[in-house]
N, C-alpha and C positions, 0 to 999 in steps of 0.2 A: 504494500500500500504506500509506495513512495510518492505517488501522485495523488495528493489529497483532493485536488480539484476534480478528479475523475468521478464519474457517476458510478460509484461502487454499489453493486448489489451482491447478494449471496451467490447468484449464478455466475456473475463476472468473476468474483473472487475465487469460487470453486474452479472455474475454467483456468484462471491464472495459476492456481495451485495444482492443477491437473488431478483433482480428486472430485468425488461426487459432493453434491450439496449437503447430503446427510452426514457424510464423513467429515466435511468441514465443520458443520454444526457441532459435531461430537469432539473433534480434535482441537479446534481453535481455543475453546476455554481451558482445556487441559494444558495446553502449551503456552498460552498467552495470559491466562488468568481472568479473562473476561470475554464477553461475546464480541463478535466482529463489529456489531453496531456500536457498542459501548467503546470499543477500541478506537473506531473511526471518530466518534464524537469527541473523545478525549484528545486524540491527536490533532483534530481540526481546532479544538479549543486552545490547545497548547500553542499551535502555530499562530492562531489569531492573537493570542496574548503577546507573543513575540512581536508581531506586526503592529499591534496597538501601542507598544512601547517605542518602536523604532520608526514608525511611518506616520506621516500626517494625512494619509489617505482616509477617506470616510469609513465609518464602520461598515456601511453597505458594501463598499468596494473591497474591503478586507475580507468580509464574509464571503463574497463571491470568489476571491482569490484562493480561499482555502476549501472551496467546494460547496458552500451553502448557497442555494439559489434564492431562498426566502430569508430576508433579513430578520423577520420576526422569529422564525424558527432558529436562526443562528443566535440571536440574543437569548432566547430561552435555553438553548443547549449550553451556551457559554456560561450563563448564570448557574446552571445546574452543576457545572464543573468547578467554577471559580467562586461562586457565591456572590458575584457582583455582575451588574450589567456591563457590557463592553464599554459604555461611556464612563461609568464609575471606575472601572479598572484603569482606563486610560488616564483619568484625572489623578488617580492615586499613584500609579506606577510609571508614568512617563516622565523621564528626567527633564 
C-alpha cells in the first residue's frame, strides 16, 4: 500500500498480494495487527498529519493527496485517529 492515493479495495489489495480475498481477510490482521481498512485509515491519517505540519495546502487538497475523495469523510477519519480535526491539528502542531 505504498500509494495511499490509490483507490484501494479488498479485491485490489488481494490481487496485488496474489492471494484470495478471504485469505487476505484472514492473514492481514494476523501479520499487521489490524484490518486492511483500519491500516489504510491510519496510514492516510499519518501522512495527512505530516502534510498539515509541513504544507500550506488546504485541508481538502491534502485529503485528496492522501486518497480521500470526500473531505468530510477525511476529517472524521482523521479525528478518529488523532482526536482532533485537521484544522485543530494544524493550529497546534504547525511550526
